[in-house]
C-alpha positions in Angstrom: 8.2 12.8 20.4 5.4 11.1 22.1 2.2 10.5 20.1 -1.0 11.0 22.1 -4.2 9.1 21.4 -5.6 12.3 19.8 -2.6 12.6 17.5 -2.9 8.9 16.5 -6.6 9.4 15.7 -5.9 12.5 13.6 -3.4 10.4 11.6 -6.2 8.0 10.6 -8.3 10.6 8.8 -8.9 10.1 5.1 -10.7 12.0 2.3 -14.1 10.3 2.5 -15.4 12.3 -0.4 -14.0 9.5 -2.6 -16.7 7.3 -1.0 -19.4 9.6 -2.2 -19.8 11.9 0.8 -20.3 15.6 0.3 -17.6 17.9 1.5 -19.7 18.7 4.5 -20.4 15.0 5.3 -16.7 14.2 4.8 -15.6 16.8 7.3 -17.9 15.3 10.0 -17.0 11.7 9.0 -13.3 11.6 8.1 -12.7 8.0 9.1 -13.3 4.6 7.5 -14.0 2.2 10.2 -15.9 -0.9 11.0 -16.9 -2.1 14.5 -18.8 -5.0 15.7 -19.4 -7.3 18.6 -18.0 -10.8 18.0 -18.7 -13.7 20.3 -16.7 -16.9 19.8 -16.0 -20.0 21.7 -12.4 -19.8 22.7 -11.4 -23.1 21.0 -13.1 -22.2 17.7 -11.4 -18.8 17.6 -8.1 -20.3 18.4 -8.5 -22.9 15.7 -9.6 -20.3 13.1 -6.6 -18.0 13.8 -3.9 -20.5 14.3 -4.9 -23.4 12.0 -7.1 -21.9 9.3 -6.0 -18.3 8.8 -2.5 -17.8 10.3 -1.6 -15.2 7.7 -4.8 -13.2 7.8 -4.3 -9.5 8.4 -7.9 -8.3 8.6 -10.5 -10.0 10.8 -13.5 -8.4 9.1 -12.6 -9.0 5.5 -10.6 -12.2 5.7 -11.4 -14.3 8.7 -15.2 -13.8 9.1 -16.2 -14.2 5.4 -14.1 -17.4 5.1 -15.0 -18.8 8.5 -18.6 -19.4 7.4 -17.2 -22.2 5.2 -15.3 -23.7 8.0 -17.5 -23.5 11.1 -20.3 -26.0 11.7 -22.4 -23.4 13.6 -22.4 -19.8 12.5 -24.7 -17.0 13.0 -24.0 -13.8 11.0 -26.1 -10.7 11.4 -24.8 -8.4 8.8 -26.9 -5.3 9.5 -26.3 -5.4 13.3 -22.6 -6.5 12.8 -22.8 -9.5 15.1 -21.1 -12.8 14.5 -21.5 -15.9 16.7 -19.4 -19.1 16.2 
């Protein structure tokens, strides 16, 4: 059986009432997701992923928070979800 993009998206729905959403809000927001725009110098990103965090599984919760301790130049805009190394 071939899985379409729509089917794959449906498989990612979760019960977001556990996050405090009302039943109505949960029906309209059934996903837990985080998106952002990340801008890196290629050499910095390559170094972070291959040398510093080769076993990291999640960019947003593992690499970015720890990268601030590694990189000499870092700009982190939490509210607008932008990171610049």
